[in-house]
C-alpha positions as CSV (number, residue, x, y, z in Angstrom):
1,M,-130.1,111.8,44.6
2,S,-126.8,112.2,42.8
3,A,-126.5,112.3,39.1
4,E,-123.5,110.0,39.3
5,S,-124.0,106.3,39.1
6,P,-123.2,104.5,42.3
7,R,-119.9,102.7,42.5
8,R,-119.9,99.0,42.6
9,A,-117.4,97.2,44.8
10,P,-114.3,96.3,42.7
11,T,-114.1,92.7,41.5
12,T,-110.4,93.2,40.9
13,T,-108.6,93.1,44.2
14,L,-105.8,95.2,45.5
15,P,-103.3,92.4,45.2
16,D,-104.3,91.9,41.6
17,I,-103.7,95.6,40.9
18,V,-100.3,95.6,42.7
19,E,-99.2,92.5,40.8
20,R,-100.2,93.9,37.5
21,Y,-98.6,97.2,38.3
22,A,-95.3,95.5,39.2
23,A,-95.3,93.7,35.9
24,L,-96.0,96.9,33.9
25,A,-93.8,99.3,35.9
26,G,-90.6,97.3,36.2
27,H,-89.9,99.2,39.4
28,F,-92.2,100.5,42.1
29,G,-92.6,104.2,41.8
30,N,-92.5,104.3,38.0
31,P,-95.7,105.8,36.5
32,V,-97.9,103.4,34.5
33,A,-100.6,104.6,32.2
34,L,-104.0,103.5,33.6
35,S,-104.9,102.4,30.1
36,D,-102.1,99.7,30.4
37,F,-104.2,97.9,33.0
38,A,-106.5,97.1,30.1
39,F,-109.8,97.6,31.8
40,A,-112.8,99.4,30.3
41,L,-113.0,103.1,30.9
42,E,-115.8,103.0,33.5
43,E,-114.2,100.0,35.3
44,T,-110.8,101.7,35.5
45,Q,-112.4,104.9,36.9
46,N,-114.5,103.0,39.4
47,L,-111.7,100.7,40.5
48,F,-109.1,103.3,41.0
49,S,-111.6,105.8,42.6
50,T,-112.6,103.1,45.1
51,F,-109.0,102.4,46.1
52,D,-108.2,106.2,46.1
53,E,-111.0,106.9,48.5
54,D,-109.7,104.4,51.0
55,Y,-107.1,106.2,53.2
56,H,-105.1,103.1,54.0
57,I,-104.7,102.4,50.3
58,S,-104.6,105.9,48.7
59,R,-101.4,107.0,50.6
60,F,-99.5,104.5,48.4
61,L,-101.1,105.5,45.1
62,H,-99.8,108.6,43.3
63,F,-101.8,109.7,40.3
64,S,-100.5,112.0,37.6
65,R,-101.5,113.6,34.4
66,D,-99.4,113.1,31.2
67,E,-99.9,112.0,27.6
68,G,-102.5,109.4,27.0
69,Q,-106.1,108.3,27.8
70,M,-107.7,110.6,30.5
71,Y,-109.6,109.0,33.4
72,Q,-111.6,110.6,36.2
73,V,-110.3,109.2,39.5
74,S,-112.1,110.6,42.5
75,G,-113.1,113.6,40.4
76,E,-109.6,114.3,39.1
77,A,-108.5,114.0,35.5
78,V,-105.4,111.6,35.5
79,T,-103.6,109.4,33.1
80,H,-101.0,107.5,35.2
81,V,-100.5,105.9,38.6
82,A,-97.3,105.1,40.5
83,I,-97.4,102.8,43.5
84,D,-95.1,102.8,46.5
85,P,-93.5,99.5,47.4
86,A,-94.7,100.0,51.0
87,I,-98.2,99.0,49.7
88,Y,-97.1,95.4,50.5
89,S,-97.7,96.2,54.1
90,L,-101.5,96.0,53.3
91,L,-101.4,92.8,51.4
């Protein structure tokens, strides 16, 4: 049994995240601090890890590390996410 707690299915949907990202980023492709999504630490990590582990979604998400609150997304320390506009093909 793993020491990690099991991930729960996200209650926030991909369209919700894309809409919020678009409002925060101004333009697709601009990095947005994960803290700007205003979720609790664990919820942010679980939500973005779940999306990152889905191949069809993850190819549109680009995580980076800069100044700000650090999060563990799929085992990587990151602070920001940029989303490609082509993600609309999934919505």
